[in-house]
MOPAC internal coordinates of N, CA, C and O (Angstrom, degrees):
PM7 1SCF
backbone

  N    0.0000 0     0.00 0     0.00 0    0    0    0
  C    1.4576 1     0.00 0     0.00 0    1    0    0
  C    1.5393 1   109.36 1     0.00 0    2    1    0
  O    1.2310 1   121.17 1   -43.48 1    3    2    1
  N    1.2930 1   115.37 1   136.52 1    3    2    1
  C    1.4545 1   120.66 1  -178.68 1    5    3    2
  C    1.5269 1   109.89 1   -96.07 1    6    5    3
  O    1.2310 1   120.52 1   -48.33 1    7    6    5
  N    1.3471 1   116.62 1   131.67 1    7    6    5
  C    1.4611 1   120.82 1   178.57 1    9    7    6
  C    1.5182 1   108.52 1  -113.59 1   10    9    7
  O    1.2310 1   120.86 1   -56.48 1   11   10    9
  N    1.2958 1   115.96 1   123.52 1   11   10    9
  C    1.4578 1   121.20 1   177.98 1   13   11   10
  C    1.5522 1   107.76 1  -106.66 1   14   13   11
  O    1.2310 1   120.40 1   -28.40 1   15   14   13
  N    1.3010 1   116.84 1   151.60 1   15   14   13
  C    1.4867 1   119.37 1  -175.72 1   17   15   14
  C    1.5112 1   111.30 1  -115.76 1   18   17   15
  O    1.2310 1   119.67 1  -143.87 1   19   18   17
  N    1.3140 1   118.23 1    36.13 1   19   18   17
  C    1.4530 1   121.67 1  -177.98 1   21   19   18
  C    1.5100 1   113.69 1   -61.92 1   22   21   19
  O    1.2310 1   120.87 1   133.87 1   23   22   21
  N    1.3138 1   115.93 1   -46.13 1   23   22   21
  C    1.4812 1   120.59 1   179.49 1   25   23   22
  C    1.5104 1   111.61 1   -63.69 1   26   25   23
  O    1.2310 1   121.22 1   134.04 1   27   26   25
  N    1.3273 1   115.28 1   -45.96 1   27   26   25
  C    1.4738 1   120.75 1  -177.67 1   29   27   26
  C    1.5316 1   110.29 1   -64.15 1   30   29   27
  O    1.2310 1   120.94 1   133.89 1   31   30   29
  N    1.3214 1   115.80 1   -46.11 1   31   30   29
  C    1.4532 1   120.55 1  -179.75 1   33   31   30
  C    1.5250 1   110.07 1   -62.87 1   34   33   31
  O    1.2310 1   120.29 1   137.24 1   35   34   33
  N    1.3278 1   117.04 1   -42.76 1   35   34   33
  C    1.4559 1   120.21 1   179.54 1   37   35   34
  C    1.5270 1   111.31 1   -61.24 1   38   37   35
  O    1.2310 1   120.33 1   136.90 1   39   38   37
  N    1.3269 1   116.98 1   -43.10 1   39   38   37
  C    1.4710 1   120.04 1   178.47 1   41   39   38
  C    1.5276 1   111.64 1   -64.09 1   42   41   39
  O    1.2310 1   120.63 1   137.87 1   43   42   41
  N    1.3311 1   116.40 1   -42.13 1   43   42   41
  C    1.4482 1   121.42 1  -178.60 1   45   43   42
  C    1.5392 1   110.03 1   -64.58 1   46   45   43
  O    1.2310 1   120.63 1   135.17 1   47   46   45
  N    1.3259 1   116.40 1   -44.83 1   47   46   45
  C    1.4572 1   120.21 1   179.46 1   49   47   46
  C    1.5387 1   110.67 1   -65.05 1   50   49   47
  O    1.2310 1   121.08 1   137.80 1   51   50   49
  N    1.3240 1   115.54 1   -42.20 1   51   50   49
  C    1.4630 1   120.29 1  -178.74 1   53   51   50
  C    1.5376 1   110.41 1   -61.55 1   54   53   51
  O    1.2310 1   121.28 1   137.59 1   55   54   53
  N    1.3435 1   115.15 1   -42.41 1   55   54   53
  C    1.4481 1   121.28 1  -179.61 1   57   55   54
  C    1.5421 1   110.57 1   -62.15 1   58   57   55
  O    1.2310 1   120.87 1   135.45 1   59   58   57
  N    1.3238 1   115.94 1   -44.55 1   59   58   57
  C    1.4508 1   120.47 1  -178.85 1   61   59   58
  C    1.5222 1   110.70 1   -68.82 1   62   61   59
  O    1.2310 1   119.55 1   137.98 1   63   62   61
  N    1.3190 1   118.46 1   -42.02 1   63   62   61
  C    1.4568 1   120.48 1   179.65 1   65   63   62
  C    1.5284 1   111.91 1   -67.21 1   66   65   63
  O    1.2310 1   120.87 1   151.93 1   67   66   65
  N    1.3379 1   115.93 1   -28.07 1   67   66   65
  C    1.4655 1   118.41 1   174.72 1   69   67   66
  C    1.5149 1   111.34 1   -67.06 1   70   69   67
  O    1.2310 1   120.77 1   143.36 1   71   70   69
  N    1.3334 1   116.14 1   -36.64 1   71   70   69
  C    1.4750 1   120.49 1   177.00 1   73   71   70
  C    1.5231 1   110.88 1   -69.22 1   74   73   71
  O    1.2310 1   120.06 1   154.06 1   75   74   73
  N    1.3322 1   117.48 1   -25.94 1   75   74   73
  C    1.4538 1   121.82 1  -176.35 1   77   75   74
  C    1.5283 1   113.03 1   -87.37 1   78   77   75
  O    1.2310 1   120.13 1  -173.98 1   79   78   77
  N    1.3164 1   117.36 1     6.02 1   79   78   77
  C    1.4802 1   118.95 1   177.41 1   81   79   78
  C    1.5166 1   108.29 1   -60.26 1   82   81   79
  O    1.2310 1   120.62 1   -38.05 1   83   82   81
  N    1.3093 1   116.42 1   141.95 1   83   82   81
  C    1.4565 1   121.29 1  -179.68 1   85   83   82
  C    1.5165 1   112.38 1    96.37 1   86   85   83
  O    1.2310 1   120.24 1   164.25 1   87   86   85
  N    1.3362 1   117.15 1   -15.75 1   87   86   85
  C    1.4525 1   119.49 1   175.82 1   89   87   86
  C    1.5402 1   109.00 1   -73.85 1   90   89   87
  O    1.2310 1   120.82 1   -13.78 1   91   90   89
  N    1.3075 1   116.04 1   166.22 1   91   90   89
  C    1.4676 1   121.67 1  -172.23 1   93   91   90
  C    1.5205 1   110.07 1   -97.53 1   94   93   91
  O    1.2310 1   120.52 1   -44.03 1   95   94   93
  N    1.3214 1   116.60 1   135.97 1   95   94   93
  C    1.4483 1   125.39 1   170.50 1   97   95   94
  C    1.5292 1   112.57 1    57.09 1   98   97   95
  O    1.2310 1   120.28 1    50.47 1   99   98   97
  N    1.3412 1   117.08 1  -129.53 1   99   98   97
  C    1.4593 1   121.07 1  -174.96 1  101   99   98
  C    1.5138 1   113.15 1   -66.85 1  102  101   99
  O    1.2310 1   120.36 1   164.08 1  103  102  101
  N    1.3047 1   116.92 1   -15.92 1  103  102  101
  C    1.4580 1   120.22 1  -179.15 1  105  103  102
  C    1.5182 1   112.16 1   -70.83 1  106  105  103
  O    1.2310 1   120.18 1   168.88 1  107  106  105
  N    1.3060 1   117.27 1   -11.12 1  107  106  105
  C    1.4525 1   119.36 1   173.69 1  109  107  106
  C    1.5193 1   112.37 1  -110.39 1  110  109  107
  O    1.2310 1   119.91 1   165.65 1  111  110  109
  N    1.3231 1   117.77 1   -14.35 1  111  110  109
  C    1.4611 1   121.27 1  -174.22 1  113  111  110
  C    1.5086 1   114.28 1  -103.20 1  114  113  111
  O    1.2310 1   120.48 1   142.72 1  115  114  113
  N    1.3296 1   116.68 1   -37.28 1  115  114  113
  C    1.4646 1   121.09 1  -175.41 1  117  115  114
  C    1.5253 1   109.70 1   -98.71 1  118  117  115
  O    1.2310 1   121.17 1   -48.98 1  119  118  117
  N    1.3079 1   115.37 1   131.02 1  119  118  117
  C    1.4787 1   120.48 1  -172.84 1  121  119  118
  C    1.5262 1   112.23 1   -57.87 1  122  121  119
  O    1.2310 1   119.76 1   131.30 1  123  122  121
  N    1.3277 1   118.06 1   -48.70 1  123  122  121
  C    1.4549 1   119.37 1  -175.37 1  125  123  122
  C    1.5379 1   112.49 1   -64.47 1  126  125  123
  O    1.2310 1   121.31 1   134.14 1  127  126  125
  N    1.3087 1   115.09 1   -45.86 1  127  126  125
  C    1.4892 1   119.41 1   178.10 1  129  127  126
  C    1.5283 1   110.53 1   -63.52 1  130  129  127
  O    1.2310 1   121.02 1   138.37 1  131  130  129
  N    1.3202 1   115.66 1   -41.63 1  131  130  129
  C    1.4792 1   119.72 1  -179.71 1  133  131  130
  C    1.5120 1   110.65 1   -63.68 1  134  133  131
  O    1.2310 1   120.85 1   139.37 1  135  134  133
  N    1.3384 1   115.99 1   -40.63 1  135  134  133
  C    1.4702 1   119.64 1  -179.38 1  137  135  134
  C    1.5183 1   111.40 1   -65.31 1  138  137  135
  O    1.2310 1   120.57 1   137.55 1  139  138  137
  N    1.3332 1   116.51 1   -42.45 1  139  138  137
  C    1.4634 1   120.10 1   178.75 1  141  139  138
  C    1.5229 1   111.73 1   -62.54 1  142  141  139
  O    1.2310 1   121.56 1   134.79 1  143  142  141
  N    1.3306 1   114.61 1   -45.21 1  143  142  141
  C    1.4672 1   119.56 1  -179.35 1  145  143  142
  C    1.5251 1   110.83 1   -67.46 1  146  145  143
  O    1.2310 1   120.27 1   141.48 1  147  146  145
  N    1.3108 1   117.09 1   -38.52 1  147  146  145
  C    1.4662 1   120.39 1  -178.48 1  149  147  146
  C    1.5173 1   110.58 1   -65.18 1  150  149  147
  O    1.2310 1   120.49 1   138.81 1  151  150  149
  N    1.3484 1   116.66 1   -41.19 1  151  150  149
  C    1.4572 1   119.89 1   178.01 1  153  151  150
  C    1.5274 1   110.63 1   -59.96 1  154  153  151
  O    1.2310 1   121.12 1   135.23 1  155  154  153
  N    1.3242 1   115.47 1   -44.77 1  155  154  153
  C    1.4670 1   120.49 1   178.91 1  157  155  154
  C    1.5285 1   110.63 1   -64.01 1  158  157  155
  O    1.2310 1   121.05 1   137.13 1  159  158  157
  N    1.3213 1   115.59 1   -42.87 1  159  158  157
  C    1.4747 1   120.15 1  -178.44 1  161  159  158
  C    1.5219 1   111.78 1   -63.30 1  162  161  159
  O    1.2310 1   120.84 1   140.59 1  163  162  161
  N    1.3328 1   115.99 1   -39.41 1  163  162  161
  C    1.4687 1   119.78 1   179.15 1  165  163  162
  C    1.5302 1   110.73 1   -66.59 1  166  165  163
  O    1.2310 1   120.48 1   145.23 1  167  166  165
  N    1.3328 1   116.68 1   -34.77 1  167  166  165
  C    1.4794 1   119.74 1   176.05 1  169  167  166
  C    1.5300 1   110.12 1   -64.31 1  170  169  167
  O    1.2310 1   121.10 1   135.33 1  171  170  169
  N    1.3468 1   115.50 1   -44.67 1  171  170  169
  C    1.4644 1   119.84 1   178.90 1  173  171  170
  C    1.5244 1   110.66 1   -61.28 1  174  173  171
  O    1.2310 1   120.32 1   135.31 1  175  174  173
  N    1.3351 1   117.00 1   -44.69 1  175  174  173
  C    1.4576 1   118.44 1  -175.91 1  177  175  174
  C    1.5204 1   110.95 1   -67.16 1  178  177  175
  O    1.2310 1   120.11 1   144.04 1  179  178  177
  N    1.3283 1   117.40 1   -35.96 1  179  178  177
  C    1.4739 1   120.96 1   176.53 1  181  179  178
  C    1.5212 1   110.03 1   -62.81 1  182  181  179
  O    1.2310 1   121.02 1   132.78 1  183  182  181
  N    1.3657 1   115.66 1   -47.22 1  183  182  181
  C    1.4574 1   120.12 1  -178.38 1  185  183  182
  C    1.5371 1   110.21 1   -63.97 1  186  185  183
  O    1.2310 1   120.58 1   135.99 1  187  186  185
  N    1.3128 1   116.49 1   -44.01 1  187  186  185
  C    1.4582 1   120.41 1  -172.63 1  189  187  186
  C    1.5320 1   113.15 1   -75.50 1  190  189  187
  O    1.2310 1   119.73 1   160.19 1  191  190  189
  N    1.3240 1   118.12 1   -19.81 1  191  190  189
  C    1.4580 1   119.35 1   172.12 1  193  191  190
  C    1.5140 1   110.55 1   -64.06 1  194  193  191
  O    1.2310 1   120.51 1   147.12 1  195  194  193
  N    1.3316 1   116.63 1   -32.88 1  195  194  193
  C    1.4581 1   121.11 1   176.34 1  197  195  194
  C    1.5146 1   111.37 1   -80.48 1  198  197  195
  O    1.2310 1   120.25 1   141.67 1  199  198  197
  N    1.3199 1   117.13 1   -38.33 1  199  198  197
  C    1.4599 1   120.14 1  -179.23 1  201  199  198
  C    1.5145 1   112.97 1   -68.39 1  202  201  199
  O    1.2310 1   120.83 1   151.55 1  203  202  201
  N    1.3378 1   116.01 1   -28.45 1  203  202  201
  C    1.4776 1   120.40 1   179.55 1  205  203  202
  C    1.5184 1   109.77 1   -58.76 1  206  205  203
  O    1.2310 1   120.56 1   138.53 1  207  206  205
  N    1.3082 1   116.54 1   -41.47 1  207  206  205
  C    1.4632 1   121.49 1  -179.72 1  209  207  206
  C    1.5267 1   110.35 1   -62.70 1  210  209  207
  O    1.2310 1   120.46 1   137.45 1  211  210  209
  N    1.3265 1   116.72 1   -42.55 1  211  210  209
  C    1.4633 1   120.35 1   178.36 1  213  211  210
  C    1.5224 1   110.56 1   -65.46 1  214  213  211
  O    1.2310 1   120.37 1   137.28 1  215  214  213
  N    1.3308 1   116.89 1   -42.72 1  215  214  213
  C    1.4506 1   120.80 1  -177.89 1  217  215  214
  C    1.5206 1   112.14 1   -62.19 1  218  217  215
  O    1.2310 1   121.01 1   137.68 1  219  218  217
  N    1.3377 1   115.68 1   -42.32 1  219  218  217
  C    1.4611 1   118.86 1   179.39 1  221  219  218
  C    1.5247 1   111.60 1   -66.05 1  222  221  219
  O    1.2310 1   120.72 1   139.36 1  223  222  221
  N    1.3215 1   116.23 1   -40.64 1  223  222  221
  C    1.4718 1   119.28 1   177.95 1  225  223  222
  C    1.5223 1   110.20 1   -60.65 1  226  225  223
  O    1.2310 1   120.51 1   136.99 1  227  226  225
  N    1.3571 1   116.62 1   -43.01 1  227  226  225
  C    1.4668 1   119.85 1   177.78 1  229  227  226
  C    1.5291 1   111.60 1   -60.54 1  230  229  227
  O    1.2310 1   120.67 1   137.33 1  231  230  229
  N    1.3427 1   116.33 1   -42.67 1  231  230  229
  C    1.4596 1   121.14 1   179.63 1  233  231  230
  C    1.5270 1   111.01 1   -62.28 1  234  233  231
  O    1.2310 1   120.66 1   136.05 1  235  234  233
  N    1.3566 1   116.34 1   -43.95 1  235  234  233
  C    1.4521 1   120.43 1   179.83 1  237  235  234
  C    1.5137 1   111.39 1   -62.16 1  238  237  235
  O    1.2310 1   120.35 1   137.99 1  239  238  237
  N    1.3346 1   116.94 1   -42.01 1  239  238  237
  C    1.4591 1   120.46 1  -179.99 1  241  239  238
  C    1.5211 1   110.65 1   -65.32 1  242  241  239
  O    1.2310 1   119.90 1   140.65 1  243  242  241
  N    1.3234 1   117.79 1   -39.35 1  243  242  241
  C    1.4774 1   121.18 1   177.59 1  245  243  242
  C    1.5311 1   110.63 1   -61.72 1  246  245  243
  O    1.2310 1   120.66 1   136.14 1  247  246  245
  N    1.3412 1   116.34 1   -43.86 1  247  246  245
  C    1.4767 1   119.69 1  -179.50 1  249  247  246
  C    1.5173 1   111.65 1   -67.14 1  250  249  247
  O    1.2310 1   120.09 1   138.73 1  251  250  249
  N    1.3239 1   117.43 1   -41.27 1  251  250  249
  C    1.4708 1   120.36 1   179.35 1  253  251  250
  C    1.5231 1   109.03 1   -64.69 1  254  253  251
  O    1.2310 1   120.32 1   136.31 1  255  254  253
  N    1.3294 1   116.99 1   -43.69 1  255  254  253
  C    1.4604 1   121.24 1  -179.60 1  257  255  254
  C    1.5139 1   111.24 1   -59.49 1  258  257  255
  O    1.2310 1   120.60 1   135.42 1  259  258  257
  N    1.3480 1   116.45 1   -44.58 1  259  258  257
  C    1.4677 1   120.02 1  -179.79 1  261  259  258
  C    1.5351 1   110.81 1   -62.56 1  262  261  259
  O    1.2310 1   120.56 1   137.72 1  263  262  261
  N    1.3236 1   116.54 1   -42.28 1  263  262  261
  C    1.4719 1   120.01 1  -178.66 1  265  263  262
  C    1.5239 1   112.20 1   -70.57 1  266  265  263
  O    1.2310 1   119.94 1   143.01 1  267  266  265
  N    1.3051 1   117.72 1   -36.99 1  267  266  265
  C    1.4785 1   119.67 1   179.01 1  269  267  266
  C    1.5101 1   110.48 1   -69.07 1  270  269  267
  O    1.2310 1   119.74 1   143.66 1  271  270  269
  N    1.3188 1   118.11 1   -36.34 1  271  270  269
  C    1.4629 1   120.44 1   177.80 1  273  271  270
  C    1.5146 1   111.79 1   -67.50 1  274  273  271
  O    1.2310 1   120.35 1   148.28 1  275  274  273
  N    1.3393 1   116.93 1   -31.72 1  275  274  273
  C    1.4623 1   119.54 1   174.47 1  277  275  274
  C    1.5221 1   110.73 1   -65.26 1  278  277  275
  O    1.2310 1   120.64 1   152.61 1  279  278  277
  N    1.3458 1   116.39 1   -27.39 1  279  278  277
  C    1.4573 1   121.22 1   179.52 1  281  279  278
  C    1.5447 1   112.43 1   -97.89 1  282  281  279
  O    1.2310 1   120.72 1  -165.74 1  283  282  281
  N    1.3126 1   116.24 1    14.26 1  283  282  281
  C    1.4782 1   121.94 1   173.13 1  285  283  282
  C    1.5122 1   114.35 1    76.42 1  286  285  283
  O    1.2310 1   120.30 1  -138.20 1  287  286  285
  N    1.3058 1   117.04 1    41.80 1  287  286  285
  C    1.4663 1   120.68 1  -179.72 1  289  287  286
  C    1.5239 1   108.37 1  -152.00 1  290  289  287
  O    1.2310 1   120.43 1   -23.51 1  291  290  289
  N    1.3413 1   116.78 1   156.49 1  291  290  289
  C    1.4494 1   119.40 1   176.65 1  293  291  290
  C    1.5251 1   110.44 1   -93.18 1  294  293  291
  O    1.2310 1   120.85 1   -16.33 1  295  294  293
  N    1.3031 1   115.98 1   163.67 1  295  294  293
  C    1.4642 1   120.26 1  -178.55 1  297  295  294
  C    1.5154 1   112.20 1   -62.16 1  298  297  295
  O    1.2310 1   120.63 1   133.51 1  299  298  297
  N    1.3128 1   116.40 1   -46.49 1  299  298  297
  C    1.4773 1   119.67 1  -175.66 1  301  299  298
  C    1.5210 1   111.48 1   -65.44 1  302  301  299
  O    1.2310 1   120.15 1   139.73 1  303  302  301
  N    1.3422 1   117.31 1   -40.27 1  303  302  301
  C    1.4737 1   121.05 1   178.00 1  305  303  302
  C    1.5249 1   109.83 1   -66.04 1  306  305  303
  O    1.2310 1   120.85 1   142.09 1  307  306  305
  N    1.3247 1   115.98 1   -37.91 1  307  306  305
  C    1.4643 1   120.86 1   179.40 1  309  307  306
  C    1.5270 1   111.88 1   -63.72 1  310  309  307
  O    1.2310 1   120.67 1   133.45 1  311  310  309
  N    1.3415 1   116.33 1   -46.55 1  311  310  309
  C    1.4553 1   120.73 1   179.14 1  313  311  310
  C    1.5390 1   110.91 1   -65.09 1  314  313  311
  O    1.2310 1   120.62 1   141.96 1  315  314  313
  N    1.3261 1   116.43 1   -38.04 1  315  314  313
  C    1.4449 1   119.86 1   176.04 1  317  315  314
  C    1.5160 1   111.26 1   -64.67 1  318  317  315
  O    1.2310 1   120.78 1   137.96 1  319  318  317
  N    1.3201 1   116.12 1   -42.04 1  319  318  317
  C    1.4748 1   120.51 1   178.13 1  321  319  318
  C    1.5091 1   112.53 1   -62.43 1  322  321  319
  O    1.2310 1   120.02 1   140.31 1  323  322  321
  N    1.3202 1   117.58 1   -39.69 1  323  322  321
  C    1.4704 1   120.05 1   176.18 1  325  323  322
  C    1.4970 1   111.44 1   -63.94 1  326  325  323
  O    1.2310 1   120.35 1   140.72 1  327  326  325
  N    1.3160 1   116.94 1   -39.28 1  327  326  325
  C    1.4725 1   120.86 1   179.32 1  329  327  326
  C    1.5169 1   110.98 1   -64.62 1  330  329  327
  O    1.2310 1   120.70 1   136.75 1  331  330  329
  N    1.3455 1   116.27 1   -43.25 1  331  330  329
  C    1.4643 1   120.46 1   179.68 1  333  331  330
  C    1.5344 1   110.27 1   -66.81 1  334  333  331
  O    1.2310 1   120.19 1   144.50 1  335  334  333
  N    1.3188 1   117.25 1   -35.50 1  335  334  333
  C    1.4809 1   121.97 1  -178.59 1  337  335  334
  C    1.5253 1   111.93 1   -81.72 1  338  337  335
  O    1.2310 1   119.93 1  -179.33 1  339  338  337
  N    1.3238 1   117.73 1     0.67 1  339  338  337
  C    1.4846 1   122.56 1  -178.86 1  341  339  338
  C    1.5388 1   112.14 1    59.07 1  342  341  339
  O    1.2310 1   120.74 1  -141.95 1  343  342  341
  N    1.3102 1   116.19 1    38.05 1  343  342  341
  C    1.4651 1   121.15 1   174.07 1  345  343  342
  C    1.5295 1   107.29 1   -98.75 1  346  345  343
  O    1.2310 1   120.54 1   -69.31 1  347  346  345
  N    1.2962 1   116.58 1   110.69 1  347  346  345
  C    1.4637 1   120.79 1  -175.63 1  349  347  346
  C    1.5325 1   110.92 1  -104.25 1  350  349  347
  O    1.2310 1   121.11 1   -93.53 1  351  350  349
  N    1.3278 1   115.49 1    86.47 1  351  350  349
  C    1.4495 1   122.09 1   173.68 1  353  351  350
  C    1.5172 1   107.98 1  -121.32 1  354  353  351
  O    1.2310 1   120.31 1   -43.82 1  355  354  353
  N    1.3128 1   117.02 1   136.18 1  355  354  353
  C    1.4572 1   118.90 1  -179.32 1  357  355  354
  C    1.5408 1   110.58 1   -80.61 1  358  357  355
  O    1.2310 1   121.19 1   -11.26 1  359  358  357
  N    1.3204 1   115.32 1   168.74 1  359  358  357
  C    1.4594 1   120.03 1  -173.76 1  361  359  358
  C    1.5184 1   112.80 1   -65.34 1  362  361  359
  O    1.2310 1   120.62 1   148.68 1  363  362  361
  N    1.3205 1   116.42 1   -31.32 1  363  362  361
  C    1.4661 1   119.59 1   178.60 1  365  363  362
  C    1.5234 1   111.06 1   -60.82 1  366  365  363
  O    1.2310 1   120.84 1   132.02 1  367  366  365
  N    1.3241 1   115.99 1   -47.98 1  367  366  365
  C    1.4782 1   121.77 1   179.63 1  369  367  366
  C    1.5027 1   110.40 1   -65.80 1  370  369  367
  O    1.2310 1   120.25 1   136.83 1  371  370  369
  N    1.3455 1   117.12 1   -43.17 1  371  370  369
  C    1.4671 1   120.20 1   179.84 1  373  371  370
  C    1.5287 1   111.47 1   -62.58 1  374  373  371
  O    1.2310 1   120.31 1   139.58 1  375  374  373
  N    1.3208 1   117.01 1   -40.42 1  375  374  373
  C    1.4633 1   120.36 1   179.24 1  377  375  374
  C    1.5297 1   110.70 1   -65.67 1  378  377  375
  O    1.2310 1   120.74 1   140.63 1  379  378  377
  N    1.3397 1   116.20 1   -39.37 1  379  378  377
  C    1.4483 1   120.28 1   178.48 1  381  379  378
  C    1.5246 1   110.71 1   -64.94 1  382  381  379
  O    1.2310 1   120.66 1   137.56 1  383  382  381
  N    1.3276 1   116.35 1   -42.44 1  383  382  381
  C    1.4754 1   119.94 1   176.89 1  385  383  382
  C    1.5056 1   111.18 1   -63.02 1  386  385  383
  O    1.2310 1   120.17 1   139.92 1  387  386  385
  N    1.3256 1   117.27 1   -40.08 1  387  386  385
  C    1.4616 1   121.22 1  -178.64 1  389  387  386
  C    1.5223 1   110.75 1   -62.70 1  390  389  387
  O    1.2310 1   120.80 1   144.56 1  391  390  389
  N    1.3432 1   116.08 1   -35.44 1  391  390  389
  C    1.4601 1   120.47 1  -179.24 1  393  391  390
  C    1.5248 1   112.81 1   -81.10 1  394  393  391
  O    1.2310 1   120.77 1   135.48 1  395  394  393
  N    1.3297 1   116.14 1   -44.52 1  395  394  393
  C    1.4660 1   120.07 1  -169.16 1  397  395  394
  C    1.5018 1   116.10 1  -104.38 1  398  397  395
  O    1.2310 1   120.00 1   160.50 1  399  398  397
  N    1.3334 1   117.60 1   -19.50 1  399  398  397
  C    1.4748 1   120.89 1  -178.63 1  401  399  398
  C    1.5170 1   109.23 1  -136.71 1  402  401  399
  O    1.2310 1   119.87 1  -109.11 1  403  402  401
  N    1.3252 1   117.85 1    70.89 1  403  402  401
  C    1.4684 1   120.07 1  -175.84 1  405  403  402
  C    1.5262 1   113.75 1   -63.44 1  406  405  403
  O    1.2310 1   120.26 1   150.99 1  407  406  405
  N    1.3286 1   117.10 1   -29.01 1  407  406  405
  C    1.4776 1   118.81 1  -179.35 1  409  407  406
  C    1.5246 1   110.89 1   -67.15 1  410  409  407
  O    1.2310 1   120.43 1   133.52 1  411  410  409
  N    1.2941 1   116.79 1   -46.48 1  411  410  409
  C    1.4704 1   120.45 1   179.14 1  413  411  410
  C    1.5229 1   110.95 1   -68.51 1  414  413  411
  O    1.2310 1   120.40 1   147.57 1  415  414  413
  N    1.3361 1   116.84 1   -32.43 1  415  414  413
  C    1.4641 1   119.66 1   175.71 1  417  415  414
  C    1.5222 1   110.62 1   -66.26 1  418  417  415
  O    1.2310 1   120.67 1   142.51 1  419  418  417
  N    1.3277 1   116.32 1   -37.49 1  419  418  417
  C    1.4747 1   120.06 1   178.33 1  421  419  418
  C    1.5300 1   110.62 1   -63.55 1  422  421  419
  O    1.2310 1   120.24 1   143.70 1  423  422  421
  N    1.3416 1   117.15 1   -36.30 1  423  422  421
  C    1.4592 1   120.44 1   176.02 1  425  423  422
  C    1.5241 1   111.13 1   -63.99 1  426  425  423
  O    1.2310 1   120.83 1   140.82 1  427  426  425
  N    1.3366 1   116.02 1   -39.18 1  427  426  425
  C    1.4658 1   119.56 1   176.51 1  429  427  426
  C    1.5311 1   111.29 1   -62.37 1  430  429  427
  O    1.2310 1   120.89 1   138.84 1  431  430  429
  N    1.3270 1   115.90 1   -41.16 1  431  430  429
  C    1.4708 1   119.64 1   178.55 1  433  431  430
  C    1.5164 1   110.03 1   -62.47 1  434  433  431
  O    1.2310 1   120.57 1   138.08 1  435  434  433
  N    1.3056 1   116.51 1   -41.92 1  435  434  433
  C    1.4828 1   120.41 1   179.00 1  437  435  434
  C    1.5315 1   110.50 1   -63.23 1  438  437  435
  O    1.2310 1   120.36 1   136.41 1  439  438  437
  N    1.3168 1   116.91 1   -43.59 1  439  438  437
  C    1.4739 1   118.40 1   179.32 1  441  439  438
  C    1.5202 1   111.34 1   -66.64 1  442  441  439
  O    1.2310 1   120.09 1   147.69 1  443  442  441
  N    1.3195 1   117.43 1   -32.31 1  443  442  441
  C    1.4910 1   120.74 1   175.55 1  445  443  442
  C    1.5290 1   109.96 1   -67.42 1  446  445  443
  O    1.2310 1   120.20 1   140.20 1  447  446  445
  N    1.3356 1   117.22 1   -39.80 1  447  446  445
  C    1.4735 1   120.85 1   177.89 1  449  447  446
  C    1.5038 1   110.88 1   -63.45 1  450  449  447
  O    1.2310 1   120.83 1   136.44 1  451  450  449
  N    1.3295 1   116.03 1   -43.56 1  451  450  449
  C    1.4761 1   119.38 1   179.36 1  453  451  450
  C    1.5264 1   111.05 1   -63.65 1  454  453  451
  O    1.2310 1   119.93 1   139.60 1  455  454  453
  N    1.3047 1   117.74 1   -40.40 1  455  454  453
  C    1.4526 1   120.69 1  -178.33 1  457  455  454
  C    1.5251 1   111.47 1   -65.42 1  458  457  455
  O    1.2310 1   120.18 1   145.39 1  459  458  457
  N    1.3305 1   117.25 1   -34.61 1  459  458  457
  C    1.4737 1   120.55 1   179.37 1  461  459  458
  C    1.5195 1   110.30 1   -72.98 1  462  461  459
  O    1.2310 1   120.79 1   140.52 1  463  462  461
  N    1.3551 1   116.10 1   -39.48 1  463  462  461
  C    1.4655 1   119.70 1  -175.93 1  465  463  462
  C    1.5271 1   113.75 1   -70.91 1  466  465  463
  O    1.2310 1   119.64 1   161.64 1  467  466  465
  N    1.3428 1   118.29 1   -18.36 1  467  466  465
  C    1.4493 1   120.87 1  -179.16 1  469  467  466
  C    1.5161 1   112.74 1   -70.38 1  470  469  467
  O    1.2310 1   120.10 1   180.00 1  471  470  469

């Protein structure tokens, strides 16, 4: 008995081409090109899900550093002062405070300065 895989192949190709929507030119229309591009795209998305976390942490550190320098302190001294003062706020929250609530952030800087000077 002869078994042909026309239905299976058609479904598999259709599924892959559906994932390739949004690609440019033959990369969305031709199965082989779409498959090659999709494999590469999935590698990029896997890598960048991890890089996104690094990028945001870098952004938060830059914002905190800028705000602490406006209040007459460096980033590293500020983080050390928070640790000594037992203030446990993560960088995401600190960066948000630096951007949206500068008065309360200035109080944090002052408490970090006091903790270091003791």
